[in-house]
N, C-alpha and C positions, 0 to 999 in steps of 0.2 A: 184496190187493196194491194194487188200484185205490184203495181207501180210504186206504191209507198214502201213496200218491202224491199224492192230492188234498190231504191234510192238509199234506204237505210243500210243495205249491205255495202253499197259503194262507199258511203261515208265511213263505215266501220273499217273497210279496207284502207282508205286514205289515212284515217287516224292511226291505224296500226303501222303504216309505212312511216308516217311522220314521227311516231314514237320511237320506232326502231332506228330511223335514219338520223334524227337530230337529238331528241331528248335523251334516249338511252346512250347514244354516242357521247354526248356532252357529259352525262352522268358518269360514264365509264372513264372519260379522260380526266376527271377530277382526281383520280388516284394515280395518274400517269405523270412521269417526269422524264426529261432528257438531260444529258450532260452537255454543257456548253463547250464547244470545241475551241481550241487555241488558234486565234486568227491574228495574233500580234506579229509585228515585223513583216507583214505581207501587205500587198496593195489593198486598197479599200474595195475595189470591185471583186477581187478574188475572195476577200473576207465575206462579202455579201453572199456570194455563191455558196460558200461552205456553210454559212448560217442557214440559208434556205434549205440546203440539203438535209440539215439537222432539224428542220421544222421550226426554225427561229427567224426573227427579222433583225435587221441592223439599222442603226441610226447614227449619222455622222455628227461629231462635235469636234471642237478644236482646243488644243492645249493653250493654257493661259500665257505661255511665253514661247518665243521662237527658240528651237534647238538647232544649232549649227550642224551641217552635214547630214541632216535627215530629210528625206524627200517629203513634200507636203501631202503626198497621196499614200504614205505608208502608215499603217496603224501602229501607234505608239503603245497604247494600252487599251484594254477593254473592260467594260463593266456590264454584267457580272464577270468575274475572273474565270479563266479556263478551268474546267472540271466541276463547276458549280452545277447543282441539280435545280432545274427550273421547269416550269410548265411549258408544254408545247405552245409555240406562237409568241413566246416572251421576246421582248425587244432587248437586244444587246447594244450598248452604246460604244461606238468605236471612236477613240480619240486620235485625231490626226495632228500633225505639226502645224503650228501657227503659220499661215500662208505669207503674211507680210513681215519682212525683217524689221526689227526695231531700229530706230535711228537715234544717234547720239551726237552731242556737240563735243568735238575733240578738245580736251583740256590743253592748257599751256604747260609743256613739260620743261621749259627752260630752267636750268638750275636744279632740277630734281635728280636724285640718284637713280641709276638705271634699274635697280631692284624695285624701287617704288613705282617706276613707270611700268615695269612688267606687270605688277599686281593690278594697277589701274586698267591697263589694256585687257587683262584677263577678265576683269569684272565687267568691262564694257563689250567683251567678245570681239575685240579688235586684234588682228594678228600683227606681231612685231616682225616685219619682214627682214629687215637688215639693220645691223648696228655697225657703224663706222667709227674709227678712232682718230682723233686729231690731237696733236701735241699741244700742250698748254704749259705756260711757265708760272701760272698762278696755282698754288697748291689747293686753293679753295675750289677750283674748277675740276679737280681730279675726280673722275667717275661720274661727273654731272653732265646732263644733256645740254649741248650747245645749240642745237637746232633740230628741227623735225620736218619731215617731208610734207606733212599735211598741216596747214596753218591752224592755230588755235581758233576755236569757235566754228570751225567748218563742220557741217552736219554730214555724217556718214552713216551707212547702214551696218548692222551687225555682220561680222565676217570680213569687213574691209581691212586693208593692211596699211601700215605706216612704217617708215624708217627713221632712225635718229642718228645723230652724230654725238659721240661722247668724248669728253676731254680726258687726256692722259698726261699727267704731269711728268715733265722731263727734268732730270736732275742736272742742275747747272753747276758745273765744277768751277769753283772760285779759286783762282790761283793767288796764293799769298805773295805779295810783293815785298821786297826787302830793299834796304837803303844801299845805294851805290857808295863803295868806300872811297876815301880821299887818298889818291896816290900821287898828288901833285908834289913835285920836289924830290920824289924817289927816283932811284936809278931804274932803268928799264927792267932789269932782272928782278929787283925788289918789288916793283909795281906789279909785275906779272904774278909773282908768288902771292901777294896780298889779294889780287883780283880772284885768283883761283880758290884761295882759302876762304873767301867770302861767298863762294857759290856762283861766281860769274866766269865768263870766258874772255880771253884777250882776243882782240880783233886786229884791225889794221894798225900799223905803226908808221907814222909819217915824221919827217924830220924838218926842223926849221932852224935857220942860222940866227944866232944872237951873240954879240960880243959882250953883253952885260950879264947874261944869265949863266948859271953853272952848267957847263957842258954835260951832255948825256944824262940829263935829268928830265922827268916828265913835266911839261909846262901846260898841257891841256888834256882833257879827257872828255869823252862822250859815251854815255850820258854823264851829266854833270854830277859833281859831288853832292851826296845826300839826297839825290832824286830817287824815287821809288821805281824799281824795275823787277821783272820776273826773274827768278833764279835761272842761271844759264845764259842770261842776256850777254851779248858781246859788247865789250868796252873798247873803244878805239882810243889810241894814245898818240900824243904828239911829243917828240923828244927834241931837245935843243942840241945843236952842234956848234962848234966854234970855228969851223971852216966851211967856206962856201963851196 
């Protein structure tokens, strides 16, 4: 009888301990809550440590797309958000940067305006490293890409760089040519006056003997009569003389 009473007492004590240790504790915690700490922008390992100190757990997940210049071990965002009230032991999801950089096929930029190329590269997360300028004489090539450092259809990773050469139209000055005046048969003085008046300059004067032609008149000129030449062009003359 004594033995049965002793066993019953032991069982009562054990039941009391279990009730106090587990059941009552669990019941008491139903009304408890903790504030979720801010673990964003720190490393994943440090975030886990902070969560554990707050009585929470952490679980790793990855962002749907790669974000340039952010380490793959840094917490980008957390769920639940910082300051949320949750039950002890709640799992906080820690979102990290996507580990693999996305890859792209480089477009053909030939003939495209530079502004359009910049927009495409920004969309593909490719860096425009250098822009060089090359003179062109076709106005249609002005501001357009002439060549690129990475060939079209080349597969590159996000964050890669590319350089381009862009055309810049040069203004071609077209000089209006005018007709060379006819000074044949004129005296040297008269011929010089006409040449200067028409916008040209007189050049060398050579003399040639002839017994048939009128002395001291122009018998030859270079450039020839009515040929087209730029204003200011030098006109050489040949004048006849009657004495050798």
